[in-house]
C-alpha positions in Angstrom: 0.0 0.1 0.0 1.3 3.4 -1.0 0.6 6.5 1.4 0.5 10.2 0.6 1.4 12.8 3.2 -1.2 15.6 3.3 1.0 18.6 3.9 -1.9 20.8 4.8 -1.9 19.1 8.3 1.4 17.4 8.4 4.8 19.3 9.2 3.0 22.4 9.9 6.2 23.9 11.5 7.9 23.9 8.2 7.5 26.2 5.0 5.4 24.3 2.6 8.0 23.2 0.2 10.1 21.8 3.2 7.1 19.7 4.3 7.5 17.9 0.8 11.3 17.4 1.6 10.3 16.1 5.2 7.5 13.7 3.7 10.2 12.2 1.3 12.6 11.7 4.4 9.8 9.9 6.3 9.2 7.4 3.5 5.9 8.8 2.1 5.1 7.9 -1.5 3.3 11.1 -2.5 2.1 14.5 -1.2 -1.1 16.3 -1.3 -1.9 19.8 0.0 -4.8 22.3 0.8 -4.2 25.9 -0.2 -0.6 26.3 -1.3 -1.2 29.6 -3.1 0.8 31.8 -1.0 4.1 29.9 -2.0 5.4 30.7 -5.6 4.6 27.6 -7.6 8.2 27.3 -8.8 9.2 26.7 -5.1 6.7 23.9 -4.9 7.6 22.5 -8.2 11.3 22.6 -7.2 10.7 20.6 -4.0 8.5 18.0 -5.9 11.3 17.6 -8.7 13.9 17.3 -6.1 12.2 14.6 -4.3 10.5 12.9 -7.0 7.3 12.8 -5.1 4.0 13.1 -7.2 1.6 15.8 -5.9 -1.8 14.2 -5.9 -3.9 17.4 -5.3 -5.0 20.5 -4.0 -8.1 22.5 -2.9 -9.9 25.5 -4.3 -9.8 28.4 -1.8 -12.5 28.2 0.9 -13.6 31.8 0.7 -13.3 33.7 4.0 -12.9 31.3 6.8 -13.4 34.2 9.4 -16.9 34.7 8.1 -17.6 30.9 8.1 -16.8 30.0 4.5 -15.8 26.5 3.8 -15.9 26.6 0.1 -17.7 28.5 -2.6 -18.9 26.2 -5.5 -22.4 25.7 -4.4 -23.2 29.1 -3.3 -25.6 30.6 -5.8 -24.8 34.2 -5.1 -20.9 33.8 -5.2 -20.7 32.3 -8.5 -18.0 34.7 -10.0 -15.9 33.8 -6.7 -16.4 30.2 -7.3 -15.2 30.4 -10.9 -12.2 32.4 -10.1 -11.3 30.0 -7.4 -11.6 27.1 -9.8 -9.4 28.8 -12.3 -6.7 29.5 -9.7 -6.7 26.0 -8.6 -6.3 24.6 -12.0 -3.7 26.9 -13.1 -1.6 26.6 -10.0 -2.3 22.8 -9.8 -1.2 22.3 -13.4 2.0 24.3 -13.1 2.8 22.2 -9.8 2.0 18.9 -11.7 -1.0 18.0 -9.3 -3.2 15.2 -10.7 -6.4 16.6 -8.9 -8.2 19.6 -7.9 -10.7 19.3 -5.0 -13.6 21.9 -5.6 -15.0 22.8 -2.2 -18.7 23.0 -2.1 -19.3 25.2 0.9 -22.1 25.6 3.3 -25.6 25.8 1.9 -29.2 25.2 2.8 -29.1 21.9 0.8 -31.7 23.3 -1.7 -32.1 22.9 -5.4 -30.4 26.2 -6.1 -27.3 25.2 -4.2 -27.1 22.1 -6.2 -27.7 23.8 -9.5 -24.8 26.2 -8.6 -22.7 23.3 -7.6 -23.1 21.7 -10.7 -22.4 24.6 -12.7 -19.2 25.3 -11.0 -18.1 21.8 -11.4 -18.7 21.6 -15.1 -16.5 24.7 -15.4 -13.9 22.9 -13.4 -14.1 19.8 -15.4 -13.6 21.7 -18.6 -10.7 23.7 -17.5 -9.0 20.5 -15.8 -9.6 18.4 -18.7 -7.4 20.7 -20.8 -4.6 20.0 -18.3 -5.1 16.4 -18.1 -6.4 16.7 -14.4 -9.2 15.1 -12.5 -11.8 17.2 -10.5 -12.7 15.7 -7.0 -15.6 16.2 -4.7 -15.6 15.2 -1.0 -18.3 14.5 1.3 -17.7 16.2 4.5 -19.2 15.5 7.7 -21.6 18.1 9.3 -20.3 17.7 12.8 -17.1 19.4 12.0 -18.6 21.7 9.2 -22.2 22.4 9.8 -24.3 22.8 6.6 -21.8 21.5 4.4 -23.5 20.8 1.0 -21.9 17.6 0.3 -22.1 15.1 3.0 -22.9 11.6 1.7 -21.2 9.5 -0.8 -24.4 8.6 -2.6 -25.0 12.3 -3.0 -21.7 12.7 -4.6 -22.4 9.8 -6.9 -25.6 11.5 -7.8 -24.0 14.7 -8.8 -21.3 12.9 -10.9 -24.1 10.9 -12.7 -25.9 14.2 -13.5 -22.8 15.9 -14.9 -21.7 12.9 -16.9 -18.0 14.1 -16.8 -15.2 11.5 -17.2 -12.8 13.4 -15.1 -15.3 13.9 -12.0 -14.6 11.6 -9.2 -15.4 11.2 -5.4 -12.7 11.8 -2.6 -13.5 8.9 -0.4 -12.5 10.3 3.1 -12.8 7.6 5.6 -13.0 10.1 8.6 -15.8 12.1 7.2 -17.7 9.0 5.8 -17.5 7.1 9.1 -19.0 9.8 11.0 -21.8 10.6 8.6 -22.6 7.0 7.4 -20.4 4.1 8.2 -20.4 1.0 6.3 -17.0 2.0 4.9 -16.0 -1.3 3.1 -19.4 -1.9 1.3 -19.9 1.8 0.7 -16.4 1.9 -1.1 -16.9 -1.2 -3.0 -20.2 0.0 -4.3 -18.6 3.3 -5.4 -15.1 2.2 -6.3 -15.6 3.1 -10.1 -16.3 6.6 -9.1 -13.4 7.2 -6.4 -10.6 9.1 -7.3 -8.7 9.4 -4.1 -8.7 8.0 -0.6 -8.1 9.6 2.8 -7.6 8.3 6.2 -7.5 9.6 9.8 -8.6 8.2 13.1 -12.2 8.5 14.3 -13.3 10.5 16.3 -10.3 12.7 17.0 -8.9 12.9 13.5 -5.4 11.8 14.9 -3.0 9.4 13.5 -4.6 6.3 12.0 -3.4 3.9 14.7 -6.1 4.6 17.1 -9.9 5.2 17.4 -12.8 3.2 16.1 -11.6 2.1 12.5 -9.2 -0.6 12.1 -7.2 0.6 9.0 -5.3 -2.6 8.5 -8.7 -4.5 7.9 -10.2 -1.6 6.2 -7.4 -1.0 3.7 -6.9 -4.7 2.9 -10.6 -4.6 2.0 -10.1 -1.6 -0.2 -6.9 -3.2 -2.0 -8.9 -6.5 -2.4 -11.6 -4.3 -4.1 -9.1 -2.9 -6.4 -7.6 0.1 -5.1 -3.9 0.5 -6.0 -3.2 4.4 -5.9 -1.9 6.1 -2.7 -4.0 6.6 0.4 -3.9 10.1 1.7 -2.7 10.5 5.5 -4.9 13.7 6.1 -4.9 13.6 9.9 -4.0 16.1 12.7 -1.0 14.9 14.7 -2.2 14.3 18.4 0.8 15.8 20.0 1.4 18.4 17.3 4.6 16.9 16.3 4.3 15.0 13.0 7.6 13.1 13.3 7.0 11.9 16.8 3.5 10.5 15.6 4.7 8.6 12.6 5.1 5.4 14.3 1.9 4.2 12.6 3.3 4.2 8.9 5.7 1.3 8.6 3.6 -1.2 10.7 0.5 -0.3 8.4 2.4 -0.5 5.3 3.9 -3.8 6.3 0.6 -5.3 7.4 -0.7 -4.5 3.9 2.3 -5.7 1.9 
């Protein structure tokens, strides 16, 4: 099993390019990030070229977090901002060599207008990403952590994908979020595997290292591999002690258990 370090949450004491280098030293096979836009893309690309690690993806900007924003794509009154966020992410991601762009939906009332806005933004994202050979990801996020998030269930994501009919639109299957909202992870993953573009893990309920909590990742990821998953799994967790290096004791045993 291959593992990707999410450098949005890991190695946060280091500048973003140095987090890539730290992930390489720790033995990760790839990296992914959240919002790298304050860093010149040439610096990110240099670190990726130096380490040889692939960049799996980045997020569109969330809007104004201080005002409660957690994405823009499904907000009918902010379509221009959402489109600008998509263009920014695709341009930066392509220059960095990223494989995927995660388009953040945002908090909505869950109504038809929000879904219509979401699909319009995703259509634009898919068009732009296709020109760069990139995939667009949509992620069901739990409403305990992000109240009112527009996309919270895997089946809802599958419905949106079916409605758009785009070949480069896929689900980000985050085990942490899906366990909180729905559970039944193995069967849900098996059912939707043809639509899954990326997998992420973290312990539930504390979102710490994947060596505690209620999910046995040795069994879960073995089942994912048996179902046919071969791409890297994203380690998108928040180190319990705040020190990424000190909490990496899970990586080698989990990799060995899945070899």
